[in-house]
N, C-alpha and C positions, 0 to 999 in steps of 0.2 A: 287385712293389713296388719303388719307387725311393727310395733313401736317400742323402742328401748330408750329410757332416760337414764343418763349417768348424772345423778342428782343428789337430792337431800329432801328435807320436808317440804320444800316449795314445789318440787316435781311430784311429791306425794299428794299435795293439795291439787295440783293440776290433773293428775291421773285418777283421782278418787271416783269420778263419775264417767270417765271417758269410755270405758267398755260398755256401760249401761246405755249411754247416749248412742253409741254405735249400734248396739243390739236393737234398740228401739227403732232405729232407721234401717233395720235389716242389713247391717253391714258387719261382716266378721272382722273382729279386731282382737289382737293379742297385745295388751298394754303391760309392759314390764318397767318397773322402776327399781333402780339400784339405790338403796337407801342407807345413808349414814347421816344422822342429824347434824346440820350445820357444816357439811363437808364442802371444802373449798376446791377450786381448780388445782391449787398446788397439792392438796392432799390426794385428789383423784390421780394426778400425774405420778405422785410417789407410789400410790397403791398399784398403779399400772406397772411401774418399773419393778416393784417388788412382787408382782403377780399375787397380791394379798387377797385372800379369800375373806374380805372384810365387809362385804355388803349383804344386807338383808334383802332378799329378792321378793319384791311385791308384784303380784300378778293380778291384773284386772281390778286394781284398787284395794286388794286384800293382801295381808301378810301371808307368805307361803310357808315360812318356817325354815327355808333353805338359805344357806350362805354361799356366796359366789364371789369370784374375782371379776374384774372388768373384762379380762381376756376370755374367760369362760363364757360370760354372757354374750359378748360380741360374736363368738364362734358357735353359739348354740342354735341360732336361727338365721334364716335369710331375711334380715331386717329390711323393712321398707324405709324406715326413718330412725335416726339416732339423734337424741337431743343432749346438749351440754349447757351448763349454766354456771354462774359464779354463786358462791355463798352470799346471802343477802347483805351481811355486814361488811363484805369487801366489794360490793357491787358498784360503788361509786369511785373506786380507786383503780385506775387502769394498770398501775404498777403491779397489782396482784394477779393480773390476767395472764400475761405472757412471761415466760415461754410455755406455760402449762397448757393453755388452750390449744396452742399449736401442736404440742406433743400428743394430746388426746385426739385431735383432728387427724393427725398423720396415721395413728394406729387404727382409728375408725375406718379411714379410707382404705388402708391396707387389708384389714380383715373383713370389711363389709363394703366392697366396691360398688354394690348395687344400691346401697342405702343413701337416702338424702341426709345430709348433715344439717341439722337445724339448731339455732341458738334460741334457748328459752329465756326471754327477758323477764327477770324477776321484778318485784314491785317495791314501792316505797312504803315505809311504815305509817301507821295511823297518825293523822293530824293531831298535834299537841301531845303525843305520847312521850313518856319518859325515855323510851328506847330511841325515838327519833331525835330528841333534843340532847339527852345526856350521853347516850352511847354513840350516836352518829354525828352529833354536833350541828344539827340543822334546826332552824327556827320554824321552817315550813316544810310540809310533805312535798310541795311542788319543787322545792330546791333539790331535795333528794332524788325525786323522779327525774328531773332534767339531767342531773349528773349521771345517774345510772343508765338513762336512755342513751346518752352519748357514749358511755363505756361499751354498752352492748352493740351499738351500731359499729363502733370501731372494731370490736372483737369479731363480729360477723364478717367484716371486710377482710381483716387480716388472716382469718382462717378459711377465706373463700367459702363461707357457708352457703348452702342452697336456699336459706331463708331464715327469717326471725319469726318466732311466735311472740307477738307483742303483748304478753300478759300484763306487764307493768303499765303499759299505755292504757290498756282496757280498764284495769282496776283503779287507776288514777282518775280516769274519766267517770267511772261509775260511782266512786266515792262522793263526787259532787252531785250525783243524781239519786242514788239509793241511800247514801249516808253511811251504812255499816257494811263494809266488805271485809273487815278483819275480825278475828275472834279473840286475839290476845295482844292486839296492837301491831302484830307483824305477820302472822300466818293468815291465810284466807279464812273467812267465816265458813262454817260447815254448810250453810244454806246458799245464799246468793253469791258469796265469793267463790266457792268451789264450783258452783253451777256455771258461773261466768267463764271460769277457766276451762271447764270441761267442754262447753259449747264452742269456745274459741279454738281449742285444740282440735276438736273434731272437724270443725269447718276448715281450718288451715291444713290439716293433714289430708283430708279427703276432697276438699273443694265442694262438698255437698251443702245445700241450704239447711238452715237450722230452725227456720221460723215455725215449721209445723212438727218439729220433733216432739214425740209424745212423752219422753222420759220425764218422770216426776218423782222418782224414788230417792229423794234427798234426805240426808241425815237430820236436817232442820228444815222447816217450811220455807218455801220460796213462793211469794205471792205472784199472781198472774201479772200484776203491774211490774214487779221486779223483773220477771222473765221477759216481758215486752221491752223493757229498757235495756236489758242485757242483749237481746237479739238485735235491737236497733244499734247499740254501741258496737257490736261485733261487725255488723254490716257497714257501719260508718268507717271502720278501719280499712275495709276494702276500698271504699270510695276515696279515702285520704291517700292511700298508696297509689291509686290510679292517677289522682291529680298530681302527686309528686313526680310521677314519671313523665308527665306531659311537658 
């Protein structure tokens, strides 16, 4: 499987363990992230228009040292899935999404007609953090989550996405169970946070179960209790979507 993310540090978080999780399950996966820190959909669309070779290409969770344009990356492989997302600081404001998401989606479908277009739902900042309260203007992480959740659902509908990877929903749920899923109040923690994202992405991309996946090579320790809670939360998202469709 070949997966390309047009993203920033949040897709970097999501992809850090993705290749390792796939390999541990005997699945071949090429995971590529196009990285510019804090990059918004508007900037992605401008870079696409300019064919700017502005992205650090990250391969299988590691920096490659190469710089590429979006168009170069899209044309480089027969991708199975391409993900797009908004910068987290704009994720609660739908006015920052269009027409930029639509422009990216159009080009992805033109250059990669066999790929699934997936929307990566980013996540709310840590409860009580200065970034949440002062920068985003929220009193509670729950309020930020509800707003970004609505933005991503609308975005997915308007670009006719093939699916949403509900990372924001997962991390919001786990924050109430594990406690610490952020490392600097907004990025995912190097242990449980990134582990949760990797397992969710792998499950959603492949449809394969994750309960017995043996991958444990995390940059920070993940306890077996945390891992059980992550697996349970990922599987609960499946059940929730089934119920919503009934």
